[in-house]
C-alpha positions in Angstrom: -47.8 -45.7 50.0 -46.4 -46.4 46.5 -43.1 -45.9 45.4 -42.6 -43.1 42.7 -40.8 -45.3 40.0 -37.9 -48.1 39.9 -34.7 -46.2 39.0 -34.1 -43.1 40.9 -32.0 -41.0 38.6 -33.6 -41.6 34.9 -36.8 -40.3 33.3 -39.1 -43.2 33.7 -42.5 -43.9 32.6 -45.0 -46.4 33.6 -47.2 -48.0 31.1 -50.0 -50.1 31.6 -53.5 -51.3 29.7 -56.9 -51.8 30.0 -59.7 -54.1 28.3 -57.7 -57.2 27.9 -60.5 -59.8 29.2 -63.1 -58.1 27.4 -65.4 -59.4 24.6 -65.9 -55.6 22.7 -64.0 -52.8 22.4 -60.5 -52.0 22.2 -57.5 -52.8 24.5 -56.5 -49.4 26.0 -52.8 -48.4 26.9 -51.5 -45.4 28.7 -48.0 -44.3 29.3 -47.1 -41.6 32.1 -44.2 -39.7 33.2 -44.8 -38.2 36.7 -43.0 -35.4 38.2 -40.0 -36.3 41.0 -42.3 -34.7 43.7 -45.6 -36.7 42.9 -47.5 -37.9 45.8 -51.0 -38.9 46.4 -52.6 -40.8 49.1 -54.7 -43.1 47.4 -53.4 -43.6 44.3 -53.0 -47.5 43.4 -54.4 -50.2 40.8 -57.3 -48.5 39.6 -59.4 -52.0 40.1 -59.1 -51.2 43.6 -60.6 -47.8 43.3 -64.4 -46.8 42.6 -65.2 -45.2 39.6 -65.2 -41.9 41.2 -62.1 -41.9 42.8 -60.8 -43.1 39.2 -61.9 -40.2 37.5 -61.5 -37.7 40.3 -57.5 -39.0 39.7 -57.9 -39.0 36.0 -58.2 -35.3 36.2 -55.2 -35.1 38.8 -52.5 -37.1 36.6 -53.6 -35.4 33.2 -53.3 -32.0 34.9 -49.7 -32.8 37.2 -48.1 -35.4 35.2 -44.8 -34.4 33.1 -46.4 -36.0 30.1 -48.8 -38.7 29.4 -50.4 -40.2 26.5 -53.7 -43.0 26.0 -54.0 -45.4 23.0 -56.7 -47.4 21.6 -56.0 -50.5 19.6 -59.2 -51.8 18.0 -61.0 -54.8 17.6 -59.5 -55.6 13.8 -56.0 -55.6 15.0 -56.7 -57.2 18.2 -58.3 -60.1 15.9 -55.3 -59.8 13.7 -52.5 -59.7 16.7 -54.2 -61.5 19.1 -54.9 -59.9 22.5 -51.7 -60.0 23.8 -49.6 -58.6 21.2 -52.2 -55.9 20.9 -52.0 -54.8 24.6 -48.4 -54.8 24.1 -48.6 -52.7 20.6 -51.0 -50.3 22.7 -48.2 -49.5 25.1 -45.9 -49.0 22.4 -48.0 -46.6 20.8 -48.8 -44.4 23.8 -45.3 -44.4 24.8 -44.2 -43.5 21.2 -46.0 -40.2 21.8 -44.9 -38.9 25.4 -43.9 -35.4 24.6 -40.5 -36.7 26.6 -38.6 -39.9 25.7 -38.1 -42.1 28.9 -35.0 -43.3 29.5 -36.6 -46.4 31.1 -39.7 -48.1 31.1 -41.8 -49.9 33.8 -44.4 -52.3 33.0 -47.3 -53.7 34.3 -47.7 -57.4 34.4 -45.1 -59.9 33.0 -45.1 -59.6 29.2 -43.5 -57.2 27.2 -41.4 -56.6 23.8 -38.6 -54.4 24.0 -39.3 -50.8 23.1 -36.6 -48.9 20.7 -33.1 -49.4 22.6 -34.9 -48.3 26.0 -34.5 -50.5 28.9 -37.5 -52.1 30.6 -38.3 -53.8 33.5 -41.9 -56.2 34.1 -43.6 -55.7 37.4 -46.4 -58.1 38.5 -49.1 -56.2 40.4 -46.9 -53.2 39.4 -49.9 -50.8 39.5 -50.2 -51.9 43.4 -46.2 -50.9 43.6 -45.5 -47.9 41.9 -47.2 -44.6 41.5 -46.5 -43.9 37.3 -47.7 -47.6 37.0 -51.2 -46.7 39.1 -51.3 -44.0 37.1 -51.5 -45.4 33.8 -53.7 -47.9 34.9 -56.0 -45.2 35.9 -55.7 -43.0 32.6 -56.2 -46.5 30.6 -59.3 -47.6 32.6 -61.1 -44.5 32.5 -60.4 -44.0 29.1 -61.4 -47.0 28.1 -64.5 -46.7 29.9 -65.2 -43.6 28.5 -64.8 -45.0 25.2 -67.5 -47.6 25.7 -70.1 -46.1 27.5 -70.0 -43.3 24.3 -71.4 -46.8 22.4 -74.3 -47.3 24.9 -76.8 -45.1 23.0 -75.9 -47.1 19.6 -76.2 -50.8 20.8 -77.8 -50.2 24.5 -79.0 -53.9 24.4 -75.5 -54.7 25.5 -75.2 -52.4 28.0 -71.7 -51.4 27.8 -72.3 -48.7 29.8 -72.2 -51.2 33.0 -69.9 -54.1 31.8 -67.7 -52.2 29.3 -67.5 -54.7 27.3 -66.3 -57.4 30.0 -67.9 -61.1 29.7 -70.7 -60.8 32.2 -73.6 -63.0 32.3 -75.8 -60.2 30.9 -73.6 -59.6 28.1 -73.2 -62.8 27.3 -77.1 -63.6 27.2 -77.1 -60.3 24.9 -74.9 -61.7 22.4 -77.2 -65.0 21.7 -79.9 -62.9 21.4 -78.9 -60.2 18.8 -75.8 -61.7 17.8 -72.3 -59.7 17.5 -72.0 -56.3 16.5 -68.7 -54.4 14.9 -67.6 -53.8 18.2 -67.3 -56.9 19.1 -63.8 -59.1 18.7 -64.6 -61.9 16.4 -61.4 -64.1 17.3 -61.5 -63.7 21.2 -60.7 -66.7 23.0 -59.3 -67.7 26.4 -57.1 -70.1 24.7 -52.9 -70.0 24.9 -52.8 -68.6 21.5 -54.1 -65.5 22.6 -51.5 -65.1 25.0 -48.8 -66.1 22.6 -46.2 -63.2 21.9 -45.6 -62.5 18.1 -42.1 -61.3 17.6 -42.4 -61.1 13.7 
């Protein structure tokens, strides 16, 4: 069973993103504040769950959370900011639109920029350790998957309903054959500059 949150007596949100390693579509982040009595037997890192489990959990989280918000940062901003900074920007926007202001932010991973003056802690594999980060992971993943699936009829040759924009062999071959479309990230590279933080 995952722990509820890091700090016992603070209003704490968990935040996570989905789609950082994709070739197409937005990077999507969620922020979630859960009630202090929240429990669920199989809520964990969304990558360890089936699509059916994620969608079932999404309904539960959205019904039972104190508050939550999901934000997409689109391709043009990803190209401009780089994927790491765009991911952090998505998390900031999700936190900013919570109906309740958190007193502490729990972040999945090891890179984050301070959001206003609210203290935060980065937790590597936090979505497998804390319920609110796991909940954010599920919401980010399901909302992004839904976004990409809804594009499938417009761009069926990329098969986004299956690969959701990730760099599968099928997706790469489709880009070679048909070229990129307006939903592809034009600057995406798995190089250090994509993981550099910009504080300007």
